[in-house]
C-alpha positions as CSV (number, residue, x, y, z in Angstrom):
1,X,0.0,0.0,0.0
2,X,1.3,3.4,-1.0
3,X,2.3,5.7,1.9
4,X,0.8,9.2,2.1
5,X,2.6,10.7,5.0
6,X,3.7,14.2,3.9
7,X,1.3,16.9,4.7
8,X,0.9,20.0,2.5
9,X,2.3,22.1,5.3
10,X,5.4,19.9,5.6
11,X,6.0,19.9,1.8
12,X,5.5,23.7,1.5
13,X,8.0,24.3,4.4
14,X,10.5,21.9,2.8
15,X,10.3,23.6,-0.5
16,X,10.3,27.1,1.0
17,X,7.0,28.1,-0.6
18,X,3.7,29.2,0.8
19,X,0.7,26.9,1.2
20,X,-1.1,29.1,-1.3
21,X,1.7,28.7,-3.8
22,X,1.6,24.9,-3.3
23,X,-2.1,24.9,-3.9
24,X,-1.6,27.0,-7.1
25,X,0.9,24.5,-8.4
26,X,-1.4,21.6,-7.7
27,X,-4.2,23.3,-9.5
28,X,-1.9,23.9,-12.5
29,X,-1.0,20.2,-12.5
30,X,-4.7,19.4,-12.6
31,X,-5.6,21.9,-15.2
32,X,-4.1,20.3,-18.4
33,X,-4.3,16.5,-18.7
34,X,-2.1,16.6,-21.8
35,X,1.0,18.4,-20.4
36,X,4.0,16.7,-18.9
37,X,3.0,17.5,-15.3
38,X,0.5,15.3,-13.6
39,X,-0.6,14.6,-10.0
40,X,-2.5,11.4,-9.7
41,X,-4.9,10.9,-6.8
42,X,-4.1,7.6,-5.1
43,X,-0.5,7.7,-6.4
44,X,0.9,11.2,-5.7
45,X,-1.6,12.4,-3.1
46,X,-4.8,11.7,-1.2
47,X,-7.3,14.0,0.3
48,X,-7.4,14.8,4.0
49,X,-9.8,16.9,6.0
50,X,-10.9,20.4,4.9
51,X,-9.7,19.8,1.3
52,X,-6.0,19.5,2.2
53,X,-3.7,17.1,0.3
54,X,-1.4,14.6,1.9
55,X,1.4,13.6,-0.5
56,X,3.3,10.4,-1.2
57,X,7.1,10.6,-1.7
58,X,6.6,10.4,-5.5
59,X,4.1,13.3,-5.3
60,X,6.6,15.4,-3.3
61,X,9.4,14.7,-5.8
62,X,7.1,15.5,-8.8
63,X,6.4,19.0,-7.4
64,X,10.1,19.4,-6.6
65,X,11.0,18.5,-10.2
66,X,8.5,21.1,-11.4
67,X,10.1,23.8,-9.4
68,X,13.5,22.9,-10.6
69,X,12.5,23.1,-14.2
70,X,10.5,26.3,-13.7
71,X,12.9,28.5,-11.9
72,X,10.9,31.6,-12.7
73,X,8.6,30.4,-10.0
74,X,11.3,31.5,-7.5
75,X,12.9,34.9,-6.9
76,X,16.6,35.1,-7.9
77,X,17.8,35.2,-4.3
78,X,15.7,32.2,-3.3
79,X,17.1,30.3,-6.3
80,X,20.7,31.1,-5.2
81,X,19.9,30.3,-1.5
82,X,18.4,26.9,-2.5
83,X,21.4,26.2,-4.8
84,X,23.8,26.8,-1.9
85,X,22.0,24.6,0.6
86,X,20.7,22.0,-2.0
87,X,17.4,21.9,-0.2
88,X,15.6,20.2,-3.1
89,X,18.2,17.5,-3.2
90,X,17.9,16.9,0.5
91,X,14.2,16.7,0.2
92,X,14.5,14.0,-2.4
93,X,17.0,12.1,-0.2
94,X,14.5,12.4,2.7
95,X,11.7,10.9,0.5
96,X,13.8,7.9,-0.4
97,X,15.0,7.4,3.2
98,X,11.4,7.5,4.4
99,X,10.4,4.8,1.9
100,X,13.3,2.5,2.7
101,X,12.9,2.9,6.4
102,X,9.2,2.0,6.1
103,X,9.7,-1.1,4.0
104,X,12.7,-2.2,6.2
105,X,10.5,-2.3,9.3
106,X,8.3,-5.0,7.8
107,X,9.3,-8.5,8.8
108,X,11.6,-10.3,6.4
109,X,12.0,-7.3,4.1
110,X,15.5,-6.3,5.2
111,X,18.4,-8.8,5.8
112,X,22.1,-8.2,6.5
113,X,24.8,-10.3,4.9
114,X,28.4,-9.6,6.0
115,X,27.3,-6.2,7.3
116,X,25.7,-5.2,4.0
117,X,21.9,-4.5,3.9
118,X,19.8,-6.2,1.2
119,X,16.1,-5.5,0.5
120,X,13.7,-8.3,-0.4
121,X,12.0,-8.4,-3.9
122,X,8.8,-7.0,-2.4
123,X,10.7,-4.1,-0.7
124,X,12.7,-3.4,-3.8
125,X,9.5,-3.1,-5.9
126,X,8.0,-0.8,-3.3
127,X,11.1,1.5,-3.3
128,X,11.2,1.5,-7.1
129,X,7.4,2.1,-7.4
130,X,6.8,-1.1,-9.4
131,X,3.9,-2.4,-7.3
132,X,3.5,-6.1,-8.0
133,X,5.4,-6.1,-11.2
134,X,8.2,-8.6,-10.3
135,X,8.5,-9.3,-14.0
136,X,9.7,-5.7,-14.6
137,X,12.3,-6.0,-11.9
138,X,13.5,-9.4,-13.2
139,X,13.7,-8.1,-16.8
140,X,15.7,-5.0,-15.6
141,X,18.1,-7.3,-13.8
142,X,18.6,-9.5,-16.9
143,X,19.1,-6.4,-19.1
144,X,21.7,-4.9,-16.8
145,X,23.6,-8.2,-16.7
146,X,23.5,-8.6,-20.4
147,X,26.5,-6.9,-22.3
148,X,25.2,-4.2,-24.6
149,X,26.5,-4.2,-28.2
150,X,29.4,-6.4,-27.0
151,X,30.5,-3.9,-24.4
152,X,31.7,-6.2,-21.6
153,X,33.1,-3.3,-19.6
154,X,29.6,-1.9,-18.9
155,X,28.9,-1.9,-15.1
156,X,26.9,-5.0,-14.0
157,X,25.7,-6.3,-10.7
158,X,28.1,-8.3,-8.5
159,X,26.9,-11.3,-6.5
160,X,26.9,-10.9,-2.7
161,X,27.7,-7.2,-3.2
162,X,24.9,-5.8,-5.3
163,X,22.5,-8.8,-5.0
164,X,22.1,-12.3,-3.7
165,X,19.6,-15.0,-4.5
166,X,17.7,-16.8,-1.7
167,X,16.1,-20.1,-2.8
168,X,12.7,-19.5,-1.2
169,X,12.5,-15.7,-1.0
170,X,14.0,-14.6,-4.3
171,X,16.6,-12.0,-5.4
172,X,17.6,-9.4,-2.8
173,X,19.3,-6.1,-3.8
174,X,21.7,-3.9,-1.8
175,X,21.8,-0.1,-2.2
176,X,24.3,-0.2,-5.0
177,X,22.2,-2.9,-6.7
178,X,19.0,-0.9,-6.5
179,X,20.9,2.1,-7.8
180,X,22.0,0.2,-10.9
181,X,18.5,-1.2,-11.5
182,X,16.8,2.2,-11.0
183,X,19.4,3.9,-13.3
184,X,18.6,1.4,-16.0
185,X,14.8,1.8,-15.5
186,X,15.2,5.5,-15.6
187,X,16.6,5.3,-19.1
188,X,14.0,2.9,-20.4
189,X,10.6,3.9,-18.8
190,X,8.3,6.0,-20.9
191,X,6.5,8.1,-18.2
192,X,8.4,11.1,-17.2
193,X,7.4,11.1,-13.5
194,X,8.5,7.4,-13.2
195,X,11.8,8.2,-14.9
196,X,12.4,11.1,-12.4
197,X,11.6,8.8,-9.5
198,X,14.1,6.3,-10.7
199,X,16.8,9.0,-10.9
200,X,16.1,9.9,-7.3
201,X,16.3,6.3,-6.2
202,X,19.5,5.8,-8.1
203,X,21.2,8.7,-6.2
204,X,19.9,8.2,-2.7
205,X,19.1,4.5,-2.1
206,X,22.8,3.6,-1.4
207,X,23.0,6.4,1.2
208,X,19.7,5.4,2.9
209,X,20.8,1.7,3.1
210,X,24.2,2.8,4.2
211,X,22.6,4.5,7.1
212,X,20.8,1.2,8.0
213,X,24.1,-0.7,7.8
214,X,25.8,1.8,10.1
215,X,22.9,1.5,12.6
216,X,23.0,-2.3,12.4
217,X,26.8,-2.3,13.1
218,X,26.2,0.0,16.1
219,X,23.3,-2.2,17.2
220,X,25.5,-5.3,17.1
221,X,28.1,-3.6,19.3
222,X,25.4,-2.6,21.8
223,X,24.1,-6.2,21.9
224,X,27.5,-7.7,22.3
225,X,28.3,-5.2,25.1
226,X,25.1,-6.1,26.9
227,X,25.7,-9.8,26.6
228,X,29.2,-9.4,28.0
229,X,27.9,-7.5,31.0
230,X,25.4,-10.2,31.7
231,X,28.0,-12.9,31.4
232,X,30.2,-11.1,33.9
233,X,27.3,-10.5,36.3
234,X,26.6,-14.2,36.2
235,X,30.1,-14.8,37.8
236,X,30.4,-18.3,36.4
237,X,26.9,-19.4,37.5
238,X,24.0,-20.5,35.3
239,X,21.3,-18.0,36.0
240,X,18.6,-20.6,35.3
241,X,19.8,-23.6,37.4
242,X,22.1,-21.8,39.8
243,X,24.9,-24.3,39.1
244,X,28.6,-23.2,38.8
245,X,30.7,-23.9,35.8
246,X,33.7,-24.4,38.0
247,X,31.9,-27.4,39.6
248,X,29.9,-28.9,36.8
249,X,32.3,-28.1,34.0
250,X,30.1,-26.4,31.4
251,X,30.4,-23.4,29.1
252,X,28.2,-20.3,29.8
253,X,26.2,-18.7,27.0
254,X,23.9,-15.7,27.0
255,X,20.3,-16.3,25.8
256,X,17.8,-13.8,24.6
257,X,14.4,-14.5,26.2
258,X,12.7,-12.6,23.3
259,X,14.9,-13.4,20.3
260,X,16.9,-10.5,18.8
261,X,15.7,-10.9,15.3
262,X,11.9,-10.8,15.9
263,X,12.3,-8.3,18.8
264,X,15.2,-6.1,17.9
265,X,14.0,-3.3,20.3
266,X,14.7,-5.7,23.3
267,X,18.0,-7.1,22.0
268,X,20.4,-5.0,24.1
269,X,18.2,-4.8,27.2
270,X,19.9,-6.7,30.0
271,X,16.6,-7.9,31.5
272,X,16.0,-9.8,28.2
273,X,19.3,-11.6,28.6
274,X,20.1,-14.6,30.8
275,X,23.4,-16.5,31.1
276,X,22.7,-20.3,31.0
277,X,24.6,-23.5,30.4
278,X,25.6,-24.1,26.8
279,X,24.0,-27.6,26.7
280,X,20.7,-26.2,28.0
281,X,20.9,-23.4,25.5
282,X,21.4,-25.8,22.6
283,X,18.7,-28.2,23.8
284,X,16.2,-25.4,24.2
285,X,16.6,-24.2,20.6
286,X,16.5,-27.8,19.3
287,X,13.3,-28.2,21.3
288,X,12.0,-25.0,19.6
289,X,12.7,-26.4,16.2
290,X,16.1,-24.7,15.5
291,X,17.9,-21.5,16.3
292,X,16.1,-19.8,13.4
293,X,12.7,-20.2,15.1
294,X,11.6,-17.1,17.0
295,X,11.3,-17.5,20.7
296,X,9.8,-15.6,23.7
297,X,10.1,-15.8,27.5
298,X,6.9,-17.8,27.5
299,X,8.7,-20.5,25.5
300,X,11.4,-20.7,28.1
301,X,8.7,-21.0,30.8
302,X,7.2,-23.9,28.9
303,X,10.6,-25.5,28.4
304,X,11.3,-25.4,32.2
305,X,7.8,-26.8,32.9
306,X,8.5,-29.8,30.6
307,X,12.1,-30.5,31.5
308,X,12.1,-29.2,35.1
309,X,12.9,-32.6,36.6
310,X,16.1,-32.9,34.6
311,X,17.1,-29.3,35.0
312,X,16.5,-29.3,38.8
313,X,17.2,-32.3,41.0
314,X,15.0,-33.0,44.1
315,X,17.0,-30.8,46.4
316,X,17.0,-27.9,43.9
317,X,13.3,-27.0,44.4
318,X,14.3,-23.6,45.7
319,X,16.3,-22.9,42.6
320,X,13.4,-23.9,40.4
321,X,11.2,-21.4,42.2
322,X,13.9,-18.7,41.8
323,X,14.2,-19.4,38.1
324,X,10.4,-19.1,37.7
325,X,10.3,-15.8,39.6
326,X,13.2,-14.4,37.5
327,X,11.4,-15.2,34.3
328,X,8.1,-13.9,35.5
329,X,9.6,-10.6,36.6
330,X,11.5,-10.3,33.2
331,X,8.3,-11.1,31.3
332,X,6.3,-8.4,33.1
333,X,8.9,-5.7,32.3
334,X,9.6,-6.8,28.7
335,X,6.0,-7.2,27.7
336,X,5.4,-3.6,28.9
337,X,8.0,-2.5,26.4
338,X,6.4,-4.2,23.4
């Protein structure tokens, strides 16, 4: 579903024009169906209360392009000021960043491979404005990869750098991969507004995904630091069974009660971490169906209920109670954060 999240006031302020001027431009767009400029309801804007328009990123870029080509719409000083600060360009970058951030929050649409961010086929189509036309994306990929007129030096997409193929989920593209695809589409599409959108994607998608890569790297560091703190706080003791590694000879690992992939907002919170025996950790995930299966604190509670007799011997009843209390307390706090 297309996102309409830019109010007319926000757009006017970003473009440094008045609301009345924005309304005049929209009326001009609507006045002649045969000119190059067109604002489509349901694609570029939708109606809000009191006759106000709310724009999609494509709609904002379309108006920005109009102002760039019709510089007489701006006084000379304003044109110079905008050239200095590149406000139009930053607006376009913001639109692409918004779109990529939105699609990347949907489950399974963003993956990281060796620190590089890749968008799923669905997310790529959304960013490129292709809707459900996976055939267009596939054809563009094949055309970019095919040497043109025997020119083998033409830039093509590199596996594991610009794209990677996942057997069940299709071809994923990185920022540089999306840039090459959109650059190609920008030179082949017939509709002007779509060509302009592709140019914007080509320039700003790598930057937007680069920001996500930086955030992911910082996130990993925060998670690793939190896990190390919990490991040190455990002081060689399994925080589930209360047994010491120096006595029972086991390795200590840190487990996420709510797994870090499905619940990234909890990944670096110490309450969500517990230091447990490595053999218990491995058995728990095997019991869940594999480490790729999402888990919650309730799953750990069910695991303890099922395997409590082997986890806690007869004289460890107090430790079993303490473990249950620990999980219950963590659950209450963590659920409040979701």
